[in-house]
C-alpha positions as CSV (number, residue, x, y, z in Angstrom):
1,M,0.0,0.0,0.0
2,R,2.8,2.4,0.9
3,F,4.5,1.6,-2.4
4,I,1.3,2.4,-4.4
5,L,0.9,5.8,-2.6
6,K,4.6,6.7,-3.3
7,F,4.1,5.7,-6.9
8,K,0.9,7.9,-7.3
9,I,2.8,10.9,-5.8
10,L,5.7,10.3,-8.2
11,I,3.2,10.2,-11.2
12,L,1.5,13.4,-10.0
13,D,4.9,15.1,-9.7
14,L,5.9,14.0,-13.2
15,K,2.6,15.4,-14.6
16,C,3.3,18.7,-13.0
17,M,6.9,18.7,-14.2
18,D,5.6,18.1,-17.7
19,K,3.8,21.4,-17.6
20,I,6.8,23.5,-16.6
21,I,9.2,25.5,-18.7
22,K,12.7,26.1,-17.5
23,F,13.2,29.8,-18.4
24,E,16.3,32.0,-18.5
25,I,17.2,35.6,-19.6
26,V,20.9,35.9,-20.2
27,T,22.8,39.1,-21.1
28,P,26.5,39.5,-21.8
29,E,26.9,40.8,-18.2
30,K,24.8,38.3,-16.2
31,T,21.8,36.0,-15.9
32,V,18.9,38.3,-15.3
33,L,16.3,35.7,-14.5
34,K,16.2,32.0,-14.1
35,E,12.8,30.5,-13.1
36,D,10.3,27.7,-13.7
37,V,7.2,29.1,-15.5
38,I,4.1,27.8,-17.2
39,E,3.9,30.4,-20.0
40,V,6.2,32.9,-21.6
41,T,5.2,35.8,-23.9
42,V,8.0,37.5,-25.9
43,P,8.3,40.3,-28.4
44,T,9.8,38.9,-31.6
45,Q,10.5,40.7,-34.9
46,E,7.5,38.8,-36.4
47,G,5.1,39.8,-33.5
48,E,4.3,38.8,-30.0
49,L,4.8,35.1,-29.3
50,T,3.4,33.0,-26.4
51,I,5.3,29.8,-25.6
52,L,3.6,27.0,-23.6
53,P,5.1,23.6,-22.5
54,H,6.0,21.3,-25.4
55,H,6.3,24.1,-27.9
56,S,8.1,23.2,-31.1
57,P,11.8,24.0,-31.2
58,L,12.3,27.6,-32.4
59,V,14.9,30.3,-32.8
60,A,13.7,33.9,-33.3
61,M,15.0,37.4,-33.2
62,L,13.7,39.6,-30.4
63,K,12.8,43.3,-30.7
64,P,12.7,45.8,-27.8
65,G,9.6,45.1,-25.7
66,V,7.8,43.5,-22.8
67,L,8.4,39.9,-21.8
68,V,5.6,38.4,-19.6
69,L,6.1,35.2,-17.5
70,K,3.3,33.3,-15.9
71,K,4.2,31.0,-13.0
72,Q,2.4,28.2,-11.2
73,G,-0.1,29.5,-8.8
74,G,-1.0,32.5,-11.0
75,A,1.9,34.8,-10.2
76,V,3.1,37.0,-13.1
77,D,6.4,38.6,-13.7
78,V,7.3,41.2,-16.3
79,A,10.7,42.1,-17.8
80,F,12.1,44.4,-20.5
81,V,14.3,43.1,-23.3
82,A,16.2,45.3,-25.7
83,G,16.5,42.7,-28.4
84,G,18.5,39.6,-28.9
85,F,17.5,36.0,-29.6
86,L,15.0,33.5,-28.3
87,E,15.7,29.8,-28.3
88,V,12.9,27.3,-27.5
89,L,13.7,23.7,-26.8
90,R,11.3,21.0,-25.6
91,N,10.6,22.5,-22.2
92,K,13.4,25.1,-22.0
93,V,13.3,28.7,-23.2
94,V,16.5,30.8,-23.2
95,V,16.4,34.5,-24.1
96,L,19.9,35.8,-25.1
97,A,19.3,39.6,-24.8
98,D,21.4,42.6,-25.5
99,T,20.1,44.1,-22.3
100,A,17.3,43.1,-20.0
101,E,15.8,44.2,-16.7
102,R,13.0,43.0,-14.5
103,A,10.2,45.6,-14.6
104,A,10.2,45.9,-10.8
105,E,13.8,47.1,-11.0
106,I,13.3,49.8,-13.6
107,D,13.4,53.4,-12.4
108,L,10.5,55.0,-14.3
109,A,11.8,58.6,-13.6
110,K,15.1,57.8,-15.3
111,V,13.3,56.2,-18.2
112,E,11.1,59.2,-18.7
113,E,14.1,61.5,-18.7
114,A,15.9,59.3,-21.3
115,R,12.7,59.2,-23.4
116,A,12.4,63.0,-23.3
117,R,16.0,63.4,-24.3
118,A,15.5,61.0,-27.2
119,E,12.4,62.8,-28.4
120,K,14.2,66.1,-28.3
121,A,17.1,64.7,-30.2
122,M,14.7,63.2,-32.7
123,K,13.3,66.7,-33.4
124,D,16.8,68.2,-33.6
125,V,18.4,65.7,-35.9
126,R,18.3,66.4,-39.6
127,H,16.7,63.7,-41.8
128,E,19.8,63.9,-44.0
129,D,21.8,62.2,-41.3
130,A,20.1,58.8,-41.7
131,E,22.5,57.0,-39.4
132,E,22.0,59.4,-36.5
133,F,18.3,59.3,-37.1
134,A,18.2,55.5,-36.9
135,R,20.3,55.5,-33.7
136,I,18.0,58.0,-32.0
137,S,14.9,56.1,-33.2
138,A,16.2,52.9,-31.7
139,Q,17.0,54.6,-28.4
140,L,13.4,56.0,-28.4
141,E,11.9,52.6,-29.1
142,H,14.1,51.2,-26.3
143,E,12.8,53.7,-23.7
144,L,9.2,53.3,-24.8
145,A,9.5,49.6,-24.4
146,K,10.9,50.0,-20.8
147,T,7.9,52.3,-20.0
148,R,5.4,49.7,-21.3
149,A,7.1,47.1,-19.2
150,V,6.8,49.1,-16.0
151,H,3.2,50.1,-16.7
152,R,2.3,46.4,-17.4
153,W,4.0,45.3,-14.2
154,R,2.2,48.0,-12.2
155,N,-1.2,47.0,-13.6
156,I,-0.6,43.3,-12.8
157,K,0.5,44.1,-9.2
158,K,-2.8,46.0,-8.6
159,Y,-4.7,42.8,-8.9
């Protein structure tokens, strides 16, 4: 009887493990996040992509945006990624990001200042200087994505 009970517990544990994704965000400087999740939503060049357990293997380019993680028990975490690559294996997802931050750690005041500087620079730059215009556009997109990450995280934390 004891053996059967242990066997049933083991099977239940395996069923739960089958629904978990090992998730990591890695930047050149550090591992930003390493957690077990049940769902990951990422901003790819092709659009927003949600990954569930047993997703087909995939490699995709990321664009600056909001990354949403759903954990067991209903907890949600939000992060900002500035671009990079996504690798999906059977039940493992790795984000190799240029830069990334958890939304809870982003200083919104600094982001708003940087966004205002980028918008001002965008107005000041001449359209003949395409390289400078592209650099400032990318910086503005980066700051707007950070702002969206913070706002999404704050909205989730209200509930």
